[in-house]
MDTraj code that builds the backbone (N, CA, C; nanometers):
import mdtraj as md
import numpy as np

residues = "MET GLU ASP LYS ILE ARG ARG TYR ILE ASP ASP LEU PHE LEU GLU THR ALA PRO THR LYS LYS ALA VAL GLU LEU LYS GLU GLU MET ILE GLN ASN LEU SER ASP LYS TYR ASN ASP LEU THR ALA GLU GLY LYS THR PRO GLU ALA ALA TYR ASN ILE THR ILE ALA GLY ILE GLY ASP ILE SER ALA LEU LEU ALA GLU LEU GLU LYS ASP MET THR ASN LYS GLU PRO THR ILE HIS GLU MET GLU ALA SER ARG GLN LYS SER ALA LEU LEU THR ALA ILE ALA VAL MET MET TYR ILE LEU CYS ALA LEU PRO ILE ILE ILE MET SER MET ALA GLY PHE ARG TYR THR SER GLU ILE GLY VAL PRO ILE LEU PHE LEU MET ILE ALA GLY ALA THR GLY LEU LEU VAL TYR ASN SER MET ILE LYS ASN LYS TYR ARG SER SER SER ASP THR MET VAL GLU ASP PHE ARG GLU TRP GLN SER ASP ASP LYS ASP ARG LYS ALA LEU ARG LYS ALA ILE SER SER ALA LEU TRP SER ILE THR VAL ALA LEU TYR LEU ILE ILE SER PHE VAL THR PHE ALA TRP TYR ILE THR TRP ILE ILE PHE ILE ILE ALA ALA ALA ILE GLU SER LEU ILE ASN VAL PHE TYR THR VAL LYS LYS GLY LYS ARG".split()
xyz = np.array([
    [0.0825, -0.1212, 0.0000],
    [0.0000, 0.0000, 0.0000],
    [0.0864, 0.1269, 0.0000],
    [0.2031, 0.1184, 0.0625],
    [0.2929, 0.2339, 0.0623],
    [0.3433, 0.2632, -0.0787],
    [0.3600, 0.1575, -0.1593],
    [0.3967, 0.1785, -0.3001],
    [0.2840, 0.2488, -0.3744],
    [0.1609, 0.2180, -0.3356],
    [0.0452, 0.2829, -0.3977],
    [0.0424, 0.4321, -0.3638],
    [0.0806, 0.4640, -0.2400],
    [0.0891, 0.6045, -0.1981],
    [0.1949, 0.6765, -0.2805],
    [0.3095, 0.6118, -0.2988],
    [0.4167, 0.6725, -0.3782],
    [0.3724, 0.6967, -0.5215],
    [0.3026, 0.6001, -0.5798],
    [0.2560, 0.6165, -0.7182],
    [0.1571, 0.7326, -0.7281],
    [0.0721, 0.7474, -0.6258],
    [-0.0255, 0.8563, -0.6258],
    [0.0454, 0.9916, -0.6223],
    [0.1449, 1.0041, -0.5354],
    [0.2194, 1.1300, -0.5254],
    [0.3004, 1.1544, -0.6525],
    [0.3573, 1.0485, -0.7083],
    [0.4311, 1.0634, -0.8339],
    [0.3398, 1.1201, -0.9432],
    [0.2145, 1.0750, -0.9451],
    [0.1197, 1.1256, -1.0443],
    [0.0897, 1.2735, -1.0214],
    [0.0818, 1.3145, -0.8933],
    [0.0555, 1.4554, -0.8634],
    [0.1689, 1.5447, -0.9126],
    [0.2919, 1.4941, -0.9048],
    [0.4100, 1.5723, -0.9436],
    [0.4539, 1.5425, -1.0873],
    [0.3685, 1.4738, -1.1625],
    [0.4075, 1.4280, -1.2956],
    [0.4483, 1.5429, -1.3872],
    [0.3757, 1.6555, -1.3811],
    [0.4036, 1.7690, -1.4687],
    [0.4918, 1.8751, -1.4030],
    [0.5447, 1.8429, -1.2869],
    [0.6322, 1.9364, -1.2157],
    [0.7777, 1.9005, -1.2424],
    [0.8571, 1.9979, -1.2783],
    [0.9989, 1.9729, -1.3059],
    [1.0671, 1.9160, -1.1821],
    [1.1497, 1.8128, -1.1994],
    [1.2139, 1.7472, -1.0848],
    [1.3311, 1.8282, -1.0273],
    [1.3019, 1.9473, -0.9805],
    [1.4057, 2.0279, -0.9161],
    [1.4362, 1.9710, -0.7775],
    [1.5448, 2.0184, -0.7193],
    [1.5839, 1.9713, -0.5861],
    [1.4721, 1.9976, -0.4853],
    [1.4128, 2.1179, -0.4928],
    [1.3067, 2.1534, -0.3993],
    [1.1837, 2.0659, -0.4191],
    [1.1488, 2.0379, -0.5463],
    [1.0316, 1.9559, -0.5752],
    [1.0506, 1.8127, -0.5270],
    [1.1697, 1.7586, -0.5510],
    [1.1982, 1.6208, -0.5092],
    [1.1959, 1.6094, -0.3570],
    [1.2538, 1.7078, -0.2895],
    [1.2539, 1.7046, -0.1428],
    [1.1122, 1.7117, -0.0877],
    [1.0308, 1.7983, -0.1465],
    [0.8928, 1.8108, -0.1007],
    [0.8148, 1.6827, -0.1256],
    [0.8361, 1.6219, -0.2444],
    [0.7656, 1.4981, -0.2767],
    [0.8017, 1.3865, -0.1799],
    [0.9305, 1.3722, -0.1506],
    [0.9745, 1.2686, -0.0569],
    [0.9230, 1.2959, 0.0843],
    [0.9161, 1.4221, 0.1191],
    [0.8632, 1.4595, 0.2505],
    [0.7163, 1.4211, 0.2622],
    [0.6395, 1.4473, 0.1568],
    [0.4981, 1.4119, 0.1549],
    [0.4797, 1.2608, 0.1627],
    [0.5568, 1.1876, 0.0849],
    [0.5457, 1.0413, 0.0849],
    [0.5748, 0.9856, 0.2238],
    [0.6792, 1.0373, 0.2886],
    [0.7162, 0.9886, 0.4215],
    [0.6056, 1.0155, 0.5234],
    [0.5514, 1.1361, 0.5203],
    [0.4481, 1.1720, 0.6172],
    [0.3169, 1.0987, 0.5909],
    [0.2840, 1.0813, 0.4649],
    [0.1634, 1.0061, 0.4317],
    [0.1780, 0.8592, 0.4712],
    [0.2964, 0.8032, 0.4509],
    [0.3209, 0.6643, 0.4910],
    [0.3099, 0.6493, 0.6422],
    [0.3636, 0.7471, 0.7157],
    [0.3531, 0.7436, 0.8626],
    [0.2073, 0.7512, 0.9064],
    [0.1308, 0.8389, 0.8404],
    [-0.0111, 0.8528, 0.8755],
    [-0.0860, 0.7234, 0.8433],
    [-0.0546, 0.6633, 0.7299],
    [-0.1184, 0.5370, 0.6916],
    [-0.0891, 0.4284, 0.7950],
    [0.0365, 0.4179, 0.8371],
    [0.0742, 0.3175, 0.9364],
    [0.0044, 0.3417, 1.0701],
    [-0.0099, 0.4683, 1.1081],
    [-0.0792, 0.5012, 1.2332],
    [-0.2254, 0.4586, 1.2270],
    [-0.2868, 0.4810, 1.1122],
    [-0.4282, 0.4458, 1.0971],
    [-0.4495, 0.2947, 1.1006],
    [-0.3608, 0.2212, 1.0340],
    [-0.3745, 0.0752, 1.0366],
    [-0.3474, 0.0208, 1.1768],
    [-0.2560, 0.0871, 1.2497],
    [-0.2278, 0.0450, 1.3873],
    [-0.3480, 0.0696, 1.4779],
    [-0.4313, 0.1665, 1.4417],
    [-0.5513, 0.1962, 1.5191],
    [-0.6663, 0.1004, 1.4877],
    [-0.6465, 0.0137, 1.3891],
    [-0.7490, -0.0850, 1.3561],
    [-0.8194, -0.0614, 1.2249],
    [-0.7810, 0.0443, 1.1520],
    [-0.8437, 0.0709, 1.0220],
    [-0.7977, -0.0355, 0.9213],
    [-0.8865, -0.0688, 0.8282],
    [-0.8480, -0.1608, 0.7218],
    [-0.7508, -0.0906, 0.6281],
    [-0.6673, -0.1659, 0.5581],
    [-0.5709, -0.1023, 0.4669],
    [-0.6367, -0.0080, 0.3666],
    [-0.7520, -0.0479, 0.3117],
    [-0.8184, 0.0358, 0.2124],
    [-0.8734, 0.1636, 0.2757],
    [-0.9335, 0.1504, 0.3951],
    [-0.9870, 0.2682, 0.4639],
    [-0.8743, 0.3627, 0.5042],
    [-0.7641, 0.3054, 0.5538],
    [-0.6503, 0.3880, 0.5941],
    [-0.5933, 0.4632, 0.4741],
    [-0.5875, 0.3954, 0.3601],
    [-0.5354, 0.4597, 0.2382],
    [-0.6257, 0.5754, 0.1954],
    [-0.7564, 0.5520, 0.1968],
    [-0.8511, 0.6562, 0.1537],
    [-0.8445, 0.7781, 0.2458],
    [-0.8358, 0.7548, 0.3762],
    [-0.8274, 0.8660, 0.4723],
    [-0.6978, 0.9432, 0.4528],
    [-0.5903, 0.8682, 0.4305],
    [-0.4594, 0.9317, 0.4111],
    [-0.4584, 1.0201, 0.2871],
    [-0.5093, 0.9683, 0.1779],
    [-0.5117, 1.0444, 0.0525],
    [-0.6044, 1.1650, 0.0642],
    [-0.7164, 1.1465, 0.1328],
    [-0.8114, 1.2567, 0.1487],
    [-0.7500, 1.3712, 0.2291],
    [-0.6544, 1.3387, 0.3163],
    [-0.5916, 1.4404, 0.4002],
    [-0.4932, 1.5290, 0.3256],
    [-0.4594, 1.4915, 0.2037],
    [-0.3634, 1.5721, 0.1270],
    [-0.4228, 1.7073, 0.0898],
    [-0.5493, 1.7059, 0.0499],
    [-0.6124, 1.8306, 0.0093],
    [-0.5670, 1.8732, -0.1295],
    [-0.5939, 1.9971, -0.1631],
    [-0.5589, 2.0517, -0.2940],
    [-0.4190, 2.1132, -0.2881],
    [-0.3247, 2.0524, -0.3595],
    [-0.1875, 2.1030, -0.3564],
    [-0.1518, 2.1769, -0.4853],
    [-0.2531, 2.2137, -0.5628],
    [-0.2262, 2.2834, -0.6888],
    [-0.1526, 2.4145, -0.6655],
    [-0.1900, 2.4848, -0.5574],
    [-0.1225, 2.6119, -0.5270],
    [0.0233, 2.5874, -0.4913],
    [0.0493, 2.4791, -0.4201],
    [0.1858, 2.4457, -0.3817],
    [0.2693, 2.4108, -0.5042],
    [0.2108, 2.3348, -0.5967],
    [0.2815, 2.2998, -0.7200],
    [0.3063, 2.4238, -0.8055],
    [0.2086, 2.5143, -0.8058],
    [0.2261, 2.6389, -0.8811],
    [0.3385, 2.7219, -0.8217],
    [0.3496, 2.7177, -0.6908],
    [0.4579, 2.7912, -0.6243],
    [0.5936, 2.7333, -0.6628],
    [0.6007, 2.6008, -0.6760],
    [0.7258, 2.5378, -0.7182],
    [0.7635, 2.5833, -0.8588],
    [0.6636, 2.5883, -0.9470],
    [0.6898, 2.6334, -1.0835],
    [0.7330, 2.7798, -1.0850],
    [0.6727, 2.8588, -0.9984],
    [0.7068, 3.0008, -0.9914],
    [0.8496, 3.0187, -0.9420],
    [0.8891, 2.9360, -0.8460],
    [1.0251, 2.9452, -0.7925],
    [1.1288, 2.9201, -0.9002],
    [1.0928, 2.8379, -1.0001],
    [1.1884, 2.8075, -1.1067],
    [1.2168, 2.9303, -1.1925],
    [1.1161, 3.0186, -1.2045],
    [1.1336, 3.1375, -1.2878],
    [1.1941, 3.2536, -1.2113],
    [1.1895, 3.2457, -1.0786],
    [1.2465, 3.3526, -0.9969],
    [1.3974, 3.3357, -0.9837],
    [1.4641, 3.4460, -0.9772],
    [1.6089, 3.4425, -0.9616],
    [1.6446, 3.4041, -0.8185],
    [1.7223, 3.2988, -0.8029],
    [1.7639, 3.2574, -0.6700],
    [1.8699, 3.3531, -0.6157],
    [1.8747, 3.3712, -0.4839],
    [1.9750, 3.4617, -0.4264],
    [2.1162, 3.4134, -0.4574],
    [2.2019, 3.5074, -0.4894],
    [2.3408, 3.4725, -0.5202],
    [2.4159, 3.4413, -0.3910],
    [2.5345, 3.3831, -0.4090],
    [2.6181, 3.3529, -0.2927],
    [2.6527, 3.4809, -0.2173],
    [2.6753, 3.5881, -0.2936],
    [2.7072, 3.7171, -0.2319],
    [2.5903, 3.7679, -0.1481],
    [2.4680, 3.7546, -0.2012],
    [2.3491, 3.7998, -0.1273],
    [2.3261, 3.7163, -0.0028],
    [2.3463, 3.5851, -0.0130],
    [2.3287, 3.4991, 0.1038],
    [2.4334, 3.5289, 0.2099],
    [2.5565, 3.5546, 0.1659],
    [2.6632, 3.5876, 0.2600],
    [2.6363, 3.7217, 0.3274],
    [2.5840, 3.8179, 0.2505],
    [2.5502, 3.9488, 0.3079],
    [2.4398, 3.9350, 0.4121],
    [2.3414, 3.8511, 0.3828],
    [2.2326, 3.8283, 0.4780],
    [2.2844, 3.7615, 0.6053],
    [2.3751, 3.6651, 0.5889],
    [2.4326, 3.5955, 0.7044],
    [2.5143, 3.6917, 0.7905],
    [2.5907, 3.7789, 0.7245],
    [2.6720, 3.8756, 0.7980],
    [2.5842, 3.9761, 0.8733],
    [2.4734, 4.0156, 0.8114],
    [2.3812, 4.1075, 0.8780],
    [2.3220, 4.0431, 1.0025],
    [2.2819, 3.9171, 0.9903],
    [2.2262, 3.8452, 1.1045],
    [2.3289, 3.8304, 1.2161],
    [2.4541, 3.7992, 1.1779],
    [2.5605, 3.7838, 1.2774],
    [2.5902, 3.9164, 1.3467],
    [2.5863, 4.0261, 1.2690],
    [2.6125, 4.1587, 1.3256],
    [2.5052, 4.1971, 1.4270],
    [2.3788, 4.1760, 1.3921],
    [2.2693, 4.2077, 1.4836],
    [2.2800, 4.1257, 1.6122],
    [2.3135, 3.9983, 1.5983],
    [2.3283, 3.9127, 1.7159],
    [2.4451, 3.9586, 1.8029],
    [2.5572, 3.9952, 1.7388],
    [2.6752, 4.0400, 1.8131],
    [2.6456, 4.1701, 1.8897],
    [2.5749, 4.2623, 1.8246],
    [2.5399, 4.3885, 1.8906],
    [2.4505, 4.3617, 2.0113],
    [2.3525, 4.2717, 1.9941],
    [2.2614, 4.2390, 2.1043],
    [2.3365, 4.1775, 2.2218],
    [2.4263, 4.0837, 2.1926],
    [2.5049, 4.0203, 2.2996],
    [2.5931, 4.1233, 2.3703],
    [2.6549, 4.2123, 2.2937],
    [2.7391, 4.3166, 2.3520],
    [2.6570, 4.4070, 2.4450],
    [2.5346, 4.4413, 2.4031],
    [2.4487, 4.5254, 2.4861],
    [2.4103, 4.4545, 2.6155],
    [2.3865, 4.3224, 2.6059],
    [2.3564, 4.2456, 2.7275],
    [2.4756, 4.2487, 2.8242],
    [2.5952, 4.2283, 2.7693],
    [2.7148, 4.2216, 2.8533],
    [2.7457, 4.3558, 2.9188],
    [2.7248, 4.4643, 2.8430],
    [2.7633, 4.5969, 2.8918],
    [2.6497, 4.6725, 2.9603],
    [2.5331, 4.6118, 2.9730],
    [2.4180, 4.6863, 3.0239],
    [2.4378, 4.7350, 3.1681],
    [2.5152, 4.6607, 3.2473],
    [2.5354, 4.7005, 3.3873],
    [2.6553, 4.7946, 3.4048],
    [2.7314, 4.8154, 3.2971],
    [2.8526, 4.8963, 3.3071],
    [2.8260, 5.0407, 3.3518],
    [2.7231, 5.1103, 3.2992],
    [2.6987, 5.2477, 3.3454],
    [2.6751, 5.2569, 3.4953],
    [2.5998, 5.1606, 3.5492],
    [2.5729, 5.1628, 3.6939],
    [2.7006, 5.1392, 3.7737],
    [2.7842, 5.0472, 3.7276],
    [2.9099, 5.0182, 3.7973],
    [3.0002, 5.1411, 3.7978],
    [3.0118, 5.2054, 3.6816],
    [3.0978, 5.3244, 3.6714],
    [3.0442, 5.4362, 3.7598],
    [2.9125, 5.4583, 3.7561],
    [2.8529, 5.5634, 3.8388],
    [2.8705, 5.5356, 3.9870],
    [2.8552, 5.4093, 4.0252],
    [2.8705, 5.3731, 4.1672],
    [3.0142, 5.3931, 4.2133],
    [3.1093, 5.3503, 4.1313],
    [3.2504, 5.3635, 4.1678],
    [3.2930, 5.5105, 4.1736],
    [3.2274, 5.5941, 4.0892],
    [3.2615, 5.7364, 4.0877],
    [3.1858, 5.8152, 4.1941],
    [3.0954, 5.7467, 4.2653],
    [3.0188, 5.8134, 4.3691],
    [2.9148, 5.9090, 4.3146],
    [2.8655, 5.8793, 4.1944],
    [2.7657, 5.9664, 4.1326],
    [2.6371, 5.9652, 4.2145],
    [2.5800, 6.0805, 4.2342],
    [2.4664, 6.0953, 4.3251],
    [2.3386, 6.0317, 4.2712],
    [2.3183, 6.0416, 4.1413],
    [2.1922, 5.9946, 4.0832],
    [2.2107, 5.8633, 4.0064],
    [2.2858, 5.7721, 4.0657],
    [2.3127, 5.6438, 3.9999],
    [2.1838, 5.5681, 3.9705],
    [2.0968, 5.5555, 4.0707],
    [1.9727, 5.4789, 4.0530],
    [1.8794, 5.5457, 3.9539],
    [1.8688, 5.6793, 3.9621],
    [1.7745, 5.7509, 3.8766],
    [1.8148, 5.7482, 3.7291],
    [1.9439, 5.7437, 3.7014],
    [1.9917, 5.7479, 3.5628],
    [2.0427, 5.6115, 3.5161],
    [2.1187, 5.5445, 3.6022],
    [2.1805, 5.4180, 3.5629],
    [2.0807, 5.3070, 3.5369],
    [1.9807, 5.2940, 3.6232],
    [1.8828, 5.1860, 3.6080],
    [1.8025, 5.1994, 3.4785],
    [1.7496, 5.3191, 3.4456],
    [1.6798, 5.3309, 3.3161],
    [1.7697, 5.2986, 3.1970],
    [1.8974, 5.3395, 3.2037],
    [1.9900, 5.3071, 3.0946],
    [2.0056, 5.1559, 3.0815],
    [2.0175, 5.0884, 3.1962],
    [2.0327, 4.9425, 3.1974],
    [1.9155, 4.8745, 3.1279],
    [1.7933, 4.9118, 3.1674],
    [1.6762, 4.8465, 3.1100],
    [1.6546, 4.8853, 2.9637],
    [1.6953, 5.0060, 2.9264],
    [1.6869, 5.0450, 2.7859],
    [1.7809, 4.9601, 2.7000],
    [1.9007, 4.9334, 2.7513],
    [1.9961, 4.8503, 2.6782],
    [1.9459, 4.7063, 2.6670],
    [1.8866, 4.6561, 2.7754],
    [1.8322, 4.5203, 2.7725],
    [1.7159, 4.5121, 2.6735],
    [1.6271, 4.6135, 2.6789],
    [1.5135, 4.6151, 2.5859],
    [1.5611, 4.6258, 2.4417],
    [1.6623, 4.7085, 2.4186],
    [1.7152, 4.7233, 2.2834],
    [1.7783, 4.5945, 2.2326],
    [1.8530, 4.5265, 2.3190],
    [1.9171, 4.4009, 2.2794],
    [1.8131, 4.2941, 2.2483],
    [1.7114, 4.2839, 2.3324],
    [1.6054, 4.1861, 2.3084],
    [1.5307, 4.2185, 2.1796],
    [1.5066, 4.3473, 2.1564],
    [1.4402, 4.3884, 2.0330],
    [1.5202, 4.3509, 1.9097],
    [1.6526, 4.3647, 1.9166],
    [1.7379, 4.3273, 1.8035],
    [1.7279, 4.1775, 1.7739],
    [1.7289, 4.0953, 1.8800],
    [1.7202, 3.9504, 1.8608],
    [1.5851, 3.9099, 1.8014],
    [1.4788, 3.9722, 1.8528],
    [1.3459, 3.9407, 1.7989],
    [1.3347, 3.9866, 1.6538],
    [1.3859, 4.1064, 1.6243],
    [1.3832, 4.1579, 1.4872],
    [1.4633, 4.0675, 1.3937],
    [1.5799, 4.0251, 1.4393],
    [1.6647, 3.9362, 1.3595],
    [1.5928, 3.8059, 1.3281],
    [1.5139, 3.7582, 1.4247],
    [1.4383, 3.6348, 1.4034],
    [1.3205, 3.6562, 1.3086],
    [1.2546, 3.7709, 1.3209],
    [1.1336, 3.7961, 1.2428],
    [1.1618, 3.8270, 1.0961],
    [1.2801, 3.8824, 1.0644],
    [1.3061, 3.9194, 0.9245],
    [1.3463, 3.7995, 0.8399],
    [1.3709, 3.6857, 0.9026],
    [1.4026, 3.5659, 0.8263],
    [1.2760, 3.5163, 0.7575],
    [1.2932, 3.4560, 0.6402],
    [1.1785, 3.4068, 0.5649],
    [1.1075, 3.2970, 0.6420],
    [0.9749, 3.3103, 0.6476],
    [0.8946, 3.2110, 0.7167],
    [0.7856, 3.1607, 0.6232],
    [0.7541, 3.0336, 0.6384],
    [0.6491, 2.9749, 0.5545],
    [0.5142, 2.9948, 0.6226],
    [0.4184, 3.0526, 0.5519],
    [0.2841, 3.0741, 0.6050],
    [0.1819, 3.0239, 0.5030],
    [0.0776, 2.9615, 0.5512],
    [-0.0236, 2.9093, 0.4618],
    [-0.1605, 2.9142, 0.5266],
    [-0.2616, 2.9356, 0.4452],
    [-0.3982, 2.9347, 0.4954],
    [-0.4605, 2.7970, 0.4834],
    [-0.3906, 2.7019, 0.4227],
    [-0.4446, 2.5678, 0.4038],
    [-0.4369, 2.4876, 0.5318],
    [-0.5351, 2.3961, 0.5506],
    [-0.5388, 2.3129, 0.6705],
    [-0.4978, 2.1696, 0.6412],
    [-0.4382, 2.1433, 0.5253],
    [-0.4004, 2.0070, 0.4936],
    [-0.2803, 1.9652, 0.5745],
    [-0.2575, 1.8356, 0.5798],
    [-0.1500, 1.7810, 0.6607],
    [-0.0136, 1.8326, 0.6159],
    [0.0094, 1.8390, 0.4860],
    [0.1394, 1.8824, 0.4354],
    [0.1667, 2.0266, 0.4731],
    [0.0660, 2.1120, 0.4536],
    [0.0836, 2.2536, 0.4838],
    [0.1046, 2.2738, 0.6335],
    [0.0277, 2.2040, 0.7162],
    [0.0414, 2.2156, 0.8616],
    [0.1803, 2.1746, 0.9069],
    [0.2330, 2.0694, 0.8461],
    [0.3653, 2.0213, 0.8857],
    [0.4738, 2.1238, 0.8535],
    [0.4679, 2.1819, 0.7336],
    [0.5687, 2.2791, 0.6940],
    [0.5572, 2.4063, 0.7783],
    [0.4348, 2.4487, 0.8087],
    [0.4163, 2.5680, 0.8914],
    [0.4668, 2.5414, 1.0330],
    [0.4422, 2.4207, 1.0838],
    [0.4898, 2.3863, 1.2180],
    [0.6417, 2.3913, 1.2234],
    [0.7073, 2.3430, 1.1182],
    [0.8533, 2.3465, 1.1150],
    [0.9062, 2.4885, 1.1286],
    [0.8468, 2.5806, 1.0530],
    [0.8907, 2.7200, 1.0574],
    [0.8620, 2.7826, 1.1929],
    [0.7422, 2.7584, 1.2462],
    [0.7054, 2.8150, 1.3760],
    [0.7949, 2.7622, 1.4869],
    [0.8356, 2.6348, 1.4762],
    [0.9200, 2.5750, 1.5796],
    [1.0553, 2.6456, 1.5855],
    [1.1102, 2.6814, 1.4708],
    [1.2374, 2.7543, 1.4677],
    [1.2218, 2.8915, 1.5315],
    [1.1081, 2.9579, 1.5038],
    [1.0846, 3.0905, 1.5608],
    [1.0706, 3.0830, 1.7123],
    [1.0029, 2.9782, 1.7603],
    [0.9863, 2.9629, 1.9052],
    [1.1205, 2.9400, 1.9738],
    [1.2077, 2.8629, 1.9096],
    [1.3396, 2.8389, 1.9678],
    [1.4207, 2.9671, 1.9746],
    [1.4136, 3.0484, 1.8691],
    [1.4864, 3.1754, 1.8676],
    [1.4338, 3.2687, 1.9764],
    [1.3005, 3.2738, 1.9912],
    [1.2407, 3.3586, 2.0943],
    [1.2775, 3.3076, 2.2325],
    [1.2827, 3.1753, 2.2470],
    [1.3194, 3.1149, 2.3767],
    [1.4617, 3.1555, 2.4152],
    [1.5532, 3.1556, 2.3193],
    [1.6909, 3.1957, 2.3469],
    [1.6988, 3.3429, 2.3854],
    [1.6186, 3.4258, 2.3189],
    [1.6178, 3.5693, 2.3507],
    [1.5676, 3.5931, 2.4925],
    [1.4630, 3.5203, 2.5318],
    [1.4087, 3.5342, 2.6671],
    [1.5116, 3.4903, 2.7708],
    [1.5808, 3.3800, 2.7429],
    [1.6824, 3.3308, 2.8362],
    [1.7967, 3.4310, 2.8510],
    [1.8412, 3.4879, 2.7390],
    [1.9491, 3.5874, 2.7441],
    [1.9069, 3.7095, 2.8243],
    [1.7838, 3.7559, 2.8017],
    [1.7336, 3.8724, 2.8746],
    [1.7224, 3.8429, 3.0236],
    [1.6742, 3.7229, 3.0570],
    [1.6582, 3.6850, 3.1976],
    [1.7904, 3.6906, 3.2727],
    [1.8955, 3.6321, 3.2128],
    [2.0235, 3.6274, 3.2834],
    [2.0947, 3.7620, 3.2831],
    [2.0712, 3.8422, 3.1814],
    [2.1280, 3.9770, 3.1819],
    [2.0648, 4.0617, 3.2921],
    [1.9326, 4.0521, 3.3053],
    [1.8632, 4.1245, 3.4119],
    [1.9068, 4.0737, 3.5484],
    [1.9269, 3.9418, 3.5583],
    [1.9704, 3.8830, 3.6854],
    [2.1051, 3.9384, 3.7290],
    [2.2004, 3.9400, 3.6346],
    [2.3335, 3.9930, 3.6666],
    [2.3257, 4.1413, 3.7035],
    [2.2451, 4.2146, 3.6282],
    [2.2308, 4.3579, 3.6546],
    [2.1714, 4.3824, 3.7935],
    [2.0661, 4.3102, 3.8265],
    [2.0038, 4.3262, 3.9588],
    [2.0997, 4.2859, 4.0704],
    [2.1755, 4.1793, 4.0450],
    [2.2734, 4.1347, 4.1450],
    [2.3748, 4.2448, 4.1744],
    [2.4267, 4.3066, 4.0681],
    [2.5252, 4.4127, 4.0864],
    [2.4638, 4.5364, 4.1530],
    [2.3431, 4.5733, 4.1086],
    [2.2783, 4.6915, 4.1657],
    [2.2524, 4.6733, 4.3149],
    [2.1868, 4.5608, 4.3476],
    [2.1522, 4.5351, 4.4880],
    [2.2777, 4.5229, 4.5744],
    [2.3788, 4.4571, 4.5189],
    [2.5024, 4.4364, 4.5955],
    [2.5753, 4.5677, 4.6214],
    [2.5832, 4.6537, 4.5189],
    [2.6512, 4.7825, 4.5367],
    [2.5733, 4.8760, 4.6291],
    [2.4403, 4.8662, 4.6241],
    [2.3584, 4.9539, 4.7074],
    [2.3565, 4.9078, 4.8534],
    [2.3438, 4.7786, 4.8743],
    [2.3300, 4.7251, 5.0110],
    [2.4609, 4.6721, 5.0697],
    [2.5574, 4.6410, 4.9826],
    [2.6836, 4.5787, 5.0230],
    [2.6616, 4.4442, 5.0929],
    [2.5466, 4.3819, 5.0644],
    [2.5161, 4.2516, 5.1261],
    [2.5580, 4.1392, 5.0315],
    [2.6862, 4.1384, 4.9962],
    [2.7362, 4.0401, 4.9006],
    [2.7197, 3.8962, 4.9504],
    [2.7131, 3.8804, 5.0815],
    [2.7066, 3.7466, 5.1397],
    [2.5710, 3.6794, 5.1131],
    [2.4695, 3.7567, 5.0764],
    [2.3369, 3.6997, 5.0565],
    [2.2787, 3.7288, 4.9181],
    [2.3300, 3.8315, 4.8505],
    [2.2693, 3.8702, 4.7221],
    [2.2881, 3.7654, 4.6133],
    [2.3824, 3.6726, 4.6336],
    [2.4031, 3.5670, 4.5336],
    [2.2788, 3.4795, 4.5155],
    [2.1876, 3.4848, 4.6118],
    [2.0684, 3.4005, 4.6041],
    [1.9806, 3.4367, 4.4837],
    [2.0021, 3.5569, 4.4298],
    [1.9233, 3.5981, 4.3128],
    [1.9485, 3.5056, 4.1943],
    [2.0676, 3.4452, 4.1862],
    [2.0971, 3.3533, 4.0770],
    [2.0154, 3.2238, 4.0915],
    [1.9931, 3.1807, 4.2156],
    [1.9101, 3.0619, 4.2393],
    [1.7660, 3.0907, 4.1972],
    [1.7193, 3.2104, 4.2304],
    [1.5836, 3.2487, 4.1908],
    [1.5710, 3.2529, 4.0391],
    [1.6732, 3.3083, 3.9726],
    [1.6712, 3.3159, 3.8261],
    [1.6700, 3.1763, 3.7640],
    [1.7473, 3.0843, 3.8228],
    [1.7497, 2.9471, 3.7716],
    [1.6127, 2.8818, 3.7856],
    [1.5452, 2.9096, 3.8974],
    [1.4107, 2.8555, 3.9171],
    [1.3131, 2.9127, 3.8152],
    [1.3258, 3.0424, 3.7883],
    [1.2379, 3.1066, 3.6888],
    [1.2603, 3.0457, 3.5508],
    [1.3881, 3.0239, 3.5145],
    [1.4165, 2.9652, 3.3834],
    [1.3625, 2.8232, 3.3755],
    [1.3677, 2.7491, 3.4855],
    [1.3112, 2.6138, 3.4862],
    [1.1611, 2.6176, 3.4606],
    [1.0937, 2.7148, 3.5216],
    [0.9497, 2.7296, 3.4993],
    [0.9205, 2.7644, 3.3531],
    [1.0048, 2.8496, 3.2954],
    [0.9876, 2.8855, 3.1543],
    [1.0052, 2.7627, 3.0653],
    [1.1061, 2.6792, 3.0985],
    [1.1292, 2.5565, 3.0216],
    [1.0097, 2.4628, 3.0299],
    [0.9522, 2.4524, 3.1502],
    [0.8342, 2.3670, 3.1682],
    [0.7181, 2.4200, 3.0846],
    [0.7001, 2.5527, 3.0856],
    [0.5921, 2.6144, 3.0082],
    [0.6073, 2.5839, 2.8594],
    [0.7300, 2.5991, 2.8064],
    [0.7523, 2.5744, 2.6647],
    [0.7357, 2.4261, 2.6308],
    [0.7769, 2.3383, 2.7237],
    [0.7627, 2.1946, 2.6995],
    [0.6161, 2.1551, 2.6945],
    [0.5378, 2.2065, 2.7892],
    [0.3950, 2.1760, 2.7925],
    [0.3245, 2.2322, 2.6690],
    [0.3616, 2.3558, 2.6316],
    [0.3003, 2.4204, 2.5156],
    [0.3336, 2.3434, 2.3895],
    [0.4578, 2.2953, 2.3784],
    [0.4986, 2.2191, 2.2610],
    [0.4238, 2.0875, 2.2532],
    [0.4001, 2.0260, 2.3723],
    [0.3313, 1.8987, 2.3746],
    [0.1859, 1.9077, 2.3318],
    [0.1278, 2.0269, 2.3443],
    [-0.0130, 2.0450, 2.3059],
    [-0.0291, 2.0658, 2.1566],
    [0.0816, 2.0906, 2.0872],
    [0.0713, 2.1198, 1.9436],
    [0.0636, 1.9906, 1.8627],
])
top = md.Topology()
chain = top.add_chain()
for i, resn in enumerate(residues, 1):
    res = top.add_residue(resn, chain, resSeq=i)
    for name in ("N", "CA", "C"):
        top.add_atom(name, md.element.get_by_symbol(name[0]), res)
traj = md.Trajectory(xyz[None], top)
C-alpha cells in the first residue's frame, strides 16, 4: 500500500519539473503520508480505509505545485546575497550580545565614581539597553523568511509547524538571554547599594528557578501542538 501512496504522489508531481526543492517536497509528503497510513492501520483501520483517509488528508496542492513552478522562474539569491544576509544576522546578534554584557557597566561606573543619581539614571539606561538588545534579537528572528499558509491540509500544517518551531526556539533563546542579563544587573545593583554580598548571590538561584518554569511552560506548550 505504501507503493500505492508513492505512485499517487508521483502522479501529482508528474508535470512538475524534478528540481531539488520539488523532489525534497515529494519525498517529505510520501514519508508523512506513509507514517499517517501506518498510524491508521495500527488503530485498527483496514488497509483500504486507511489509504482513503490518508489520501483525502492531502487536500488541494495545486497552489503548492504552482509555487514550485514560480520558484523556477524567480532568480535565486546569489552567494554574495546569502553571505551578506548571514553577515547582517551575525552583526545584529553580536550587537545584542554586547548590549547584554555591557548593560550594567553604566551603573558600575557611576557607583565607583560616587555619582549621586546612579539609581535615577543608571537603572533606566540598563533596562533600555536590555530592551534594545532583546528587540534586536526578535527583529533578527522575524526578518528571516517564514512559511505561512492558509491551508489546513497535513502537508501545509507540517511545513508551517517546522517554521514556527524555529521561531519559538529563537524567541526562547532571547528570553533566556534577557533573563540572565537582568539577573546579573540586579545582582550588581543590589550588591553595590546594600553591600550585602554574602546573601545577594541568592538571586541567581531564583533566576534558575524562573528559567526552569519557563522551560516547563515551553515543553507543555509544545506537547499540546
